C-alpha positions as CSV (number, residue, x, y, z in Angstrom):
1,M,-7.9,42.8,-41.6
2,Q,-11.3,41.8,-40.2
3,S,-14.6,40.3,-41.2
4,Q,-18.0,39.5,-39.6
5,S,-17.0,35.9,-38.9
6,A,-14.8,34.9,-35.9
7,I,-11.1,35.4,-36.6
8,R,-8.7,32.8,-35.2
9,I,-5.4,33.8,-33.6
10,V,-3.6,32.6,-36.7
11,A,-5.1,35.5,-38.6
12,L,-3.9,37.8,-35.9
13,V,-0.3,36.5,-36.1
14,L,-0.3,36.7,-39.9
15,A,-1.7,40.3,-39.7
16,I,0.7,41.5,-37.1
17,V,3.9,39.7,-38.0
18,W,3.9,38.0,-41.3
19,T,2.0,40.3,-43.6
20,G,2.2,43.5,-41.7
21,R,4.1,46.5,-43.3
22,G,7.6,46.9,-42.1
23,V,7.6,49.5,-39.4
24,P,10.7,50.2,-37.3
25,C,9.9,49.7,-33.7
26,Q,11.2,52.1,-31.1
27,S,14.2,50.6,-29.2
28,V,12.8,50.4,-25.6
29,T,13.3,47.9,-22.8
30,R,10.5,45.6,-21.6
31,P,9.9,47.7,-18.4
32,E,9.8,50.9,-20.5
33,N,7.2,49.3,-22.8
34,E,5.1,48.2,-19.8
35,R,5.2,51.8,-18.5
36,R,4.3,53.1,-22.0
37,I,1.2,50.9,-22.3
38,A,0.1,51.1,-18.6
39,S,-2.7,53.6,-19.3
40,L,-4.2,51.7,-22.2
41,P,-7.3,49.5,-21.9
42,E,-6.6,46.0,-20.9
43,D,-7.2,44.4,-24.3
44,Q,-5.1,47.0,-26.1
45,Q,-2.3,46.4,-23.6
46,A,-2.3,42.8,-24.5
47,F,-2.1,43.6,-28.2
48,E,0.7,46.1,-27.8
49,R,2.6,43.7,-25.5
50,F,2.4,41.0,-28.1
51,R,3.5,43.5,-30.8
52,F,6.5,44.5,-28.7
53,W,7.6,40.9,-28.2
54,T,7.3,40.0,-31.9
55,S,9.3,43.0,-32.9
56,G,12.4,41.6,-31.2
57,L,12.2,38.1,-32.7
58,P,14.5,36.9,-35.5
59,Q,12.8,36.2,-38.8
60,S,13.4,32.5,-38.5
61,E,11.1,32.4,-35.5
62,L,8.4,34.6,-37.1
63,Q,8.4,32.5,-40.3
64,P,9.5,29.0,-39.4
65,A,10.3,26.9,-42.4
66,G,8.1,23.9,-43.2
67,L,5.2,24.7,-40.8
68,A,1.6,25.3,-41.8
69,P,0.1,28.5,-40.4
70,E,-1.6,26.6,-37.6
71,G,1.7,24.9,-36.6
72,A,3.6,28.2,-36.8
73,E,0.9,29.9,-34.7
74,A,1.1,27.2,-32.0
75,A,4.9,27.4,-31.9
76,L,4.9,31.2,-31.7
77,L,2.3,31.4,-28.9
78,T,4.0,28.7,-26.9
79,K,7.2,30.9,-26.9
80,Y,5.1,34.0,-26.1
81,A,3.5,32.2,-23.1
82,A,6.9,31.4,-21.8
83,W,8.0,35.0,-22.3
84,L,5.0,36.2,-20.4
85,A,5.8,33.8,-17.6
86,E,9.4,34.9,-17.4
87,G,8.1,38.5,-17.0
88,G,6.1,37.5,-13.9
89,F,2.7,36.6,-15.4
90,G,1.0,33.7,-13.6
91,R,-0.6,30.8,-15.5
92,E,-4.1,32.2,-15.4
93,E,-2.9,35.7,-16.5
94,V,-0.9,34.1,-19.4
95,A,-4.1,32.4,-20.6
96,K,-6.0,35.6,-20.2
97,Q,-3.4,37.5,-22.4
98,I,-3.8,34.9,-25.2
99,A,-7.6,35.1,-24.9
100,L,-7.5,38.9,-25.2
101,L,-5.4,38.6,-28.4
102,K,-7.9,36.3,-29.9
103,K,-10.8,38.6,-29.0
104,R,-9.3,42.0,-29.7
105,G,-6.2,41.6,-31.8
106,P,-7.5,42.1,-35.3
107,A,-9.5,45.2,-34.4
108,A,-6.5,46.6,-32.5
109,D,-4.2,45.9,-35.5
110,A,-6.5,48.0,-37.7
111,E,-6.5,50.8,-35.1
112,F,-2.7,50.7,-35.0
113,W,-2.5,51.2,-38.8
114,N,-5.1,53.9,-38.8
115,K,-3.1,55.7,-36.1
116,Y,0.2,55.1,-37.9
117,L,-0.9,56.0,-41.4
118,V,-3.5,58.7,-40.7
119,S,-3.7,60.1,-37.2
120,E,0.0,60.4,-36.3
121,R,1.8,60.1,-39.6
122,R,5.6,60.3,-39.1
123,D,7.6,62.7,-41.2
124,W,9.5,59.8,-42.8
125,V,6.4,57.9,-43.9
126,K,6.4,58.2,-47.6
127,L,3.4,59.6,-49.3
128,E,4.8,59.4,-52.8
129,P,4.5,56.2,-54.9
130,N,7.2,53.6,-54.4
131,A,10.1,54.6,-56.6
132,F,10.8,51.0,-57.7
133,L,7.2,50.5,-58.7
134,V,7.4,53.7,-60.8
135,E,10.5,52.5,-62.5
136,M,9.3,49.0,-63.3
137,V,5.9,50.0,-64.8
138,K,7.4,52.7,-67.0
139,G,6.3,52.1,-70.6
140,R,4.1,49.2,-69.6
141,K,0.6,49.1,-71.0
142,P,-1.9,49.8,-68.2
143,G,-4.3,47.1,-67.2
144,K,-5.9,45.8,-64.0
145,A,-3.7,46.4,-61.0
146,L,-3.9,45.2,-57.4
147,D,-2.2,47.1,-54.5
148,V,-1.9,44.8,-51.4
149,S,-2.0,46.6,-48.1
150,M,-2.7,49.9,-49.8
151,G,-2.6,52.1,-46.7
152,Q,-3.6,55.7,-47.6
153,G,-3.4,54.8,-51.3
154,R,-0.1,56.4,-52.4
155,N,0.5,53.6,-55.0
156,T,-3.1,53.0,-55.8
157,I,-3.7,56.7,-56.6
158,W,-0.5,57.0,-58.7
159,L,-1.3,53.9,-60.8
160,A,-4.8,55.3,-61.4
161,Q,-3.2,58.5,-62.6
162,Q,-1.2,56.5,-65.1
163,G,-4.4,54.9,-66.5
164,W,-4.4,51.6,-64.5
165,D,-7.7,50.1,-63.4
166,T,-6.6,49.9,-59.8
167,T,-7.9,48.0,-56.8
168,G,-6.4,48.3,-53.3
169,F,-7.3,46.8,-50.0
170,D,-6.2,47.3,-46.4
171,P,-7.7,46.6,-42.9
172,A,-7.1,50.3,-41.9
173,D,-10.5,51.8,-42.6
174,Q,-9.5,55.4,-42.0
175,A,-6.5,55.0,-44.3
176,V,-8.7,53.5,-47.1
177,A,-11.2,56.4,-46.5
178,E,-8.4,58.9,-47.1
179,A,-7.4,57.1,-50.3
180,R,-11.0,57.3,-51.5
181,A,-11.2,61.0,-50.6
182,T,-8.0,61.7,-52.5
183,A,-9.2,59.9,-55.6
184,L,-12.5,61.8,-55.5
185,R,-10.6,65.1,-55.2
186,L,-8.4,64.2,-58.1
187,G,-11.3,63.0,-60.3
188,L,-9.9,59.4,-60.3
189,T,-11.7,56.1,-60.0
190,I,-10.2,53.5,-57.7
191,H,-11.7,50.3,-56.3
192,T,-11.1,49.6,-52.6
193,E,-11.9,47.1,-49.9
194,I,-11.5,47.1,-46.2
195,T,-10.3,43.6,-45.6
196,T,-7.3,41.3,-44.9
197,D,-5.0,39.2,-47.0
198,E,-6.8,36.2,-45.6
199,Q,-10.3,37.3,-46.7
200,F,-9.5,39.1,-50.0
201,D,-10.3,37.2,-53.1
202,F,-7.2,37.4,-55.3
203,G,-8.8,35.4,-58.0
204,E,-7.1,33.5,-60.9
205,N,-5.5,35.1,-63.9
206,R,-7.1,38.4,-62.8
207,W,-4.4,41.0,-62.6
208,D,-1.9,42.6,-65.0
209,L,0.0,44.0,-62.1
210,V,0.3,43.1,-58.4
211,V,2.1,45.5,-56.0
212,L,3.5,44.3,-52.7
213,S,5.1,47.4,-51.3
214,Y,6.1,46.8,-47.7
215,A,3.3,44.3,-47.5
216,G,5.0,41.2,-46.2
217,C,7.6,39.0,-48.0
218,S,6.7,35.7,-49.7
219,Q,3.7,34.7,-47.6
220,L,1.2,35.4,-50.5
221,A,3.3,33.7,-53.2
222,R,0.7,31.0,-53.9
223,Q,-2.2,33.4,-54.2
224,V,-0.3,36.0,-56.2
225,Q,1.2,33.6,-58.7
226,R,-2.3,32.2,-59.3
227,A,-3.9,35.6,-59.5
228,I,-1.5,37.3,-62.0
229,K,-2.4,37.0,-65.7
230,P,0.0,35.4,-68.2
231,G,2.3,38.3,-69.1
232,G,1.4,40.1,-65.8
233,L,3.9,41.7,-63.5
234,L,4.7,41.5,-59.8
235,V,6.5,44.4,-58.2
236,E,7.7,44.0,-54.6
237,E,9.8,45.9,-52.2
238,A,10.4,45.0,-48.5
239,F,13.0,45.3,-45.8
240,H,16.0,42.9,-45.9
241,T,16.7,40.9,-42.7
242,D,20.0,42.8,-42.6
243,A,18.0,45.9,-41.6
244,L,17.5,44.2,-38.2
245,K,21.2,45.0,-37.5
246,T,20.4,48.7,-37.1
247,M,16.7,48.9,-36.3
248,K,13.8,46.8,-35.0
249,I,11.3,46.1,-37.7
250,G,7.9,44.3,-37.5
251,G,6.8,42.5,-40.6
252,S,7.9,42.9,-44.3
253,L,11.2,41.2,-43.8
254,C,12.9,39.1,-46.5
255,G,16.0,37.0,-46.3
256,P,18.6,36.8,-49.0
257,G,17.1,35.2,-52.1
258,D,13.7,34.5,-50.5
259,L,11.6,36.1,-53.3
260,P,13.1,34.4,-56.4
261,H,12.8,31.1,-54.5
262,A,9.2,31.7,-53.4
263,F,8.0,32.9,-56.8
264,Q,9.4,30.2,-59.0
265,E,6.4,30.2,-61.3
266,L,7.4,33.7,-62.4
267,R,10.3,34.8,-64.6
268,V,12.6,37.2,-62.7
269,L,13.1,40.5,-64.4
270,R,15.1,42.2,-61.7
271,Y,16.2,41.3,-58.2
272,E,18.5,43.4,-55.9
273,E,19.3,43.9,-52.2
274,P,20.6,47.5,-52.0
275,I,21.2,49.9,-49.1
276,A,18.6,52.5,-49.8
277,K,16.1,54.8,-48.1
278,P,13.1,52.6,-47.3
279,D,9.5,54.0,-47.7
280,F,8.9,53.3,-44.0
281,A,12.1,54.2,-42.1
282,P,13.9,57.3,-41.0
283,R,17.3,56.3,-42.3
284,P,18.9,54.1,-45.0
285,A,18.8,50.3,-44.6
286,R,19.1,47.2,-46.8
287,V,15.9,46.4,-48.7
288,V,14.9,43.8,-51.3
289,R,13.5,44.8,-54.7
290,F,11.9,42.2,-56.9
291,A,10.1,42.3,-60.3
292,A,8.9,39.2,-62.1
293,E,6.6,38.3,-64.9
294,K,4.2,35.4,-65.4
295,P,5.2,33.5,-68.5
296,V,2.8,33.5,-71.4
297,E,2.2,29.8,-72.3
């Protein structure tokens, strides 16, 4: 999720909260979190402190309706500044925390995903392709596929094995490198980029399949609907907001009916909100599954 140009804090917020893969956050108190991050460098502390705070917010605050990204960013950071002040941070220190996020956040986010997906992979992080994706593309003629937030390439690799011309992107450079190495070992060709949702060129009428597997909710609706070819397919799975009742989750949260409402340019093939074993959680929780096709005019 980074580029050579300066990245504004809005990109950080989108990367961490809005389009981040849904990862259950450990249930710890604020003092416990402060003790946990105490030995980290100052800039990384600021990032992890912000991540801890956002993990406890309701979805309505993370994705306020009717606000442009800049407005949502300002509203979120105003609340975060107040939270810092309540925790004992003085005015100058609050400003410093925000500045550290602007300077360091995107790189720290990539480091987090490298650590999560590669260095310290949890036993319950799924390495197999998403089961809903496998089901929905069965019998479909392979074409050009895009895997958003590809991680270590589990879906990208599987699609390539099925004959799809597959592109994936992710900010986590080590995870993408693992995907490339796996493809090379298997004799497969995949196309990859180390970049963010904000910088990636989705194009127009470019993809026969777009995969959003724990890669946010509806934030990319405009880009995805424009990018899918007529007759092309979107397959998405994410956490349902009901999952927050039993675990803390950062990112990839959808409310009831969010996806059909957001992707109105597509024809719904299947939509469900079951209790199931998520790809990124240690126990069952409610998820959303959505498959839709772009009409052929």
